[in-house]
C-alpha positions as CSV (number, residue, x, y, z in Angstrom):
1,M,204.1,75.6,-13.9
2,R,204.3,72.2,-12.1
3,S,205.2,72.0,-8.4
4,T,207.5,69.1,-7.5
5,T,207.4,67.4,-4.3
6,V,210.8,66.6,-2.5
7,R,211.1,63.0,-1.3
8,P,213.5,62.3,1.3
9,N,216.1,59.5,0.7
10,P,215.0,56.4,2.5
11,F,218.5,55.4,3.3
12,T,219.2,58.7,5.1
13,M,216.0,58.4,6.9
14,M,217.0,55.1,8.4
15,T,219.9,56.8,10.2
16,D,217.5,59.2,11.8
17,P,214.5,57.6,13.4
18,E,213.0,61.0,14.5
19,A,212.8,62.1,10.8
20,I,210.9,58.8,10.2
21,L,208.4,59.5,12.8
22,Q,208.0,63.0,11.7
23,A,207.5,62.0,8.1
24,V,204.9,59.5,9.3
25,E,203.0,61.9,11.4
26,R,203.0,64.3,8.3
27,S,201.7,61.9,5.6
28,E,198.2,62.5,4.4
29,R,198.3,58.9,2.7
30,L,199.0,57.2,6.0
31,K,196.3,59.2,7.9
32,H,193.7,57.7,5.5
33,L,194.6,54.0,6.1
34,T,192.4,51.8,8.0
35,R,194.4,50.3,11.0
36,R,193.8,46.8,12.3
37,V,196.2,44.7,14.6
38,C,196.3,41.2,13.8
39,R,197.9,38.7,16.1
40,P,197.0,35.3,15.0
41,L,199.5,33.5,17.3
42,D,197.9,35.1,20.5
43,K,195.0,32.5,20.8
44,P,194.4,29.1,19.2
45,L,191.6,29.2,16.8
46,I,190.4,25.9,18.0
47,P,190.6,25.0,21.6
48,K,191.7,21.7,22.5
49,R,189.4,19.9,24.8
50,G,188.6,16.4,26.1
51,S,189.5,13.4,24.1
52,A,190.9,15.2,21.2
53,A,193.7,16.7,23.4
54,A,194.4,13.3,25.0
55,E,194.7,11.7,21.7
56,L,197.0,14.4,20.3
57,S,199.1,14.0,23.6
58,D,199.2,10.3,23.2
59,F,200.3,10.6,19.4
60,D,202.9,13.2,20.3
61,R,204.3,10.8,23.0
62,E,204.5,8.1,20.7
63,I,206.3,10.0,18.1
64,D,208.8,11.2,20.7
65,L,209.3,7.7,21.9
66,S,209.9,6.3,18.4
67,A,212.3,9.2,17.7
68,D,214.3,8.3,21.0
69,E,214.6,4.6,19.9
70,V,215.8,5.5,16.4
71,G,218.5,7.8,18.0
72,A,219.6,5.2,20.3
73,A,219.7,2.6,17.8
74,G,221.7,4.6,15.3
């Protein structure tokens, strides 16, 4: 005889957050996952220093000024 597992309806679970938390805590599959928190926007990968930062700042300023001139002319 084959045993059947009862799967809860996901739409019903959305209305009951406690049921979701309990289901996650009981899940054997989730317990075996490796956990890793990725926050790529927390820190820049390449820090801006010295002349590169100044050059980028100058370039941004030129772009902003040219956009203002185009907006004023149009």
